[in-house]
Structures are given as C-alpha cells and as structure tokens.
C-alpha positions as CSV (number, residue, x, y, z in Angstrom):
1,M,0.0,0.0,0.0
2,E,2.9,2.3,0.6
3,T,3.9,2.1,-3.1
4,V,0.4,3.0,-4.1
5,N,0.3,6.1,-1.9
6,R,3.8,7.2,-2.9
7,L,2.9,6.8,-6.6
8,K,-0.3,8.9,-6.1
9,E,1.9,11.6,-4.5
10,C,4.1,11.5,-7.6
11,L,1.1,12.0,-9.8
12,H,-0.1,14.9,-7.6
13,S,3.3,16.6,-7.6
14,I,3.3,16.9,-11.4
15,G,-0.3,18.1,-11.6
16,V,-2.2,15.0,-12.5
17,I,-5.8,15.0,-11.2
18,F,-7.6,11.7,-10.6
19,E,-10.2,10.2,-8.3
20,E,-8.5,9.3,-5.1
21,D,-10.7,6.4,-4.2
22,K,-10.1,4.6,-7.5
23,E,-7.7,1.6,-7.2
24,N,-6.9,1.6,-10.9
25,F,-7.3,3.9,-13.8
26,L,-5.9,4.4,-17.3
27,L,-3.0,6.7,-17.5
28,S,-4.2,8.0,-20.8
29,D,-7.2,9.4,-19.0
30,V,-5.1,11.5,-16.6
31,V,-1.7,12.1,-18.1
32,E,-2.2,14.8,-20.7
33,D,0.8,14.5,-23.0
34,S,4.2,12.9,-23.5
35,L,6.0,15.7,-21.6
36,M,3.8,15.0,-18.5
37,F,4.5,11.2,-18.9
38,V,8.3,11.8,-19.1
39,T,8.0,14.1,-16.0
40,L,6.2,11.3,-14.2
41,I,8.9,8.8,-15.1
42,T,11.6,11.2,-13.7
43,E,9.5,11.8,-10.6
44,M,9.1,8.1,-9.9
45,E,12.8,7.4,-10.4
46,Q,13.7,10.1,-7.8
47,E,11.0,9.0,-5.4
48,F,11.8,5.3,-5.4
49,E,15.5,5.6,-6.2
50,I,15.2,3.4,-9.2
51,E,16.1,3.6,-12.9
52,I,13.3,2.8,-15.3
53,P,14.7,1.0,-18.3
54,D,13.6,2.1,-21.8
55,E,11.8,-1.1,-22.5
56,Y,9.3,-0.1,-19.8
57,I,8.6,3.2,-21.6
58,V,6.8,1.8,-24.6
59,P,3.1,2.2,-25.6
60,G,0.9,-0.3,-23.9
61,R,3.5,-1.4,-21.3
62,L,2.4,1.2,-18.7
63,A,-1.2,1.7,-19.6
64,S,-2.7,1.8,-16.1
65,F,-2.0,2.9,-12.6
66,K,-1.8,-0.8,-11.6
67,D,1.0,-1.2,-14.3
68,L,2.9,1.6,-12.6
69,V,2.6,-0.1,-9.2
70,E,3.8,-3.5,-10.5
71,M,6.7,-1.9,-12.3
72,V,7.9,0.1,-9.3
73,E,7.6,-2.9,-7.0
74,E,9.5,-5.1,-9.5
75,L,12.3,-2.6,-10.0
76,S,12.5,-1.8,-6.3
77,A,12.8,-5.5,-5.4
78,A,15.6,-5.8,-8.0
79,N,17.5,-3.0,-6.3
80,E,17.5,-4.7,-2.9
C-alpha cells in the first residue's frame, strides 16, 4: 500500500488529477501528454531511487496505474 500512496503523490506533484478512491485507472485518462509522462517517469525514479529502463517506456506497457505499481515494485525489489 505504501507504493500506491507514494505513486499517487508523484502524480499529484506533477499536476495529475484523478479520483483518489479509484484503485486503478488508465494513465491515458489522466496524463495529458508525453511531456507529462516523461516528467512522471523522472519523478518516480527520484521518489523510489530506481532507474526505469527504456523497455518499460513503450506504448501499452504502462497503460494503467496498476501497471505503474507493479513496475515500481518489481524494480525496487531488483535494487535490494
């Protein structure tokens, strides 16, 4: 649950607006453009002290909030 809350904070910090009570949502519904998406990637890398490989940043790979949570948990576990 900590990962979920921290990711929501990352989204808020770059100006993304979404329904707080939703457990999952499409990123395309809340991330306005590619610049905002790149800013989100950078924000997540700093917040979680991870490096997100290019293969994760392809269309369809990170389609939903749940996808972000799974990616961060996977990369964080690999860093331990």
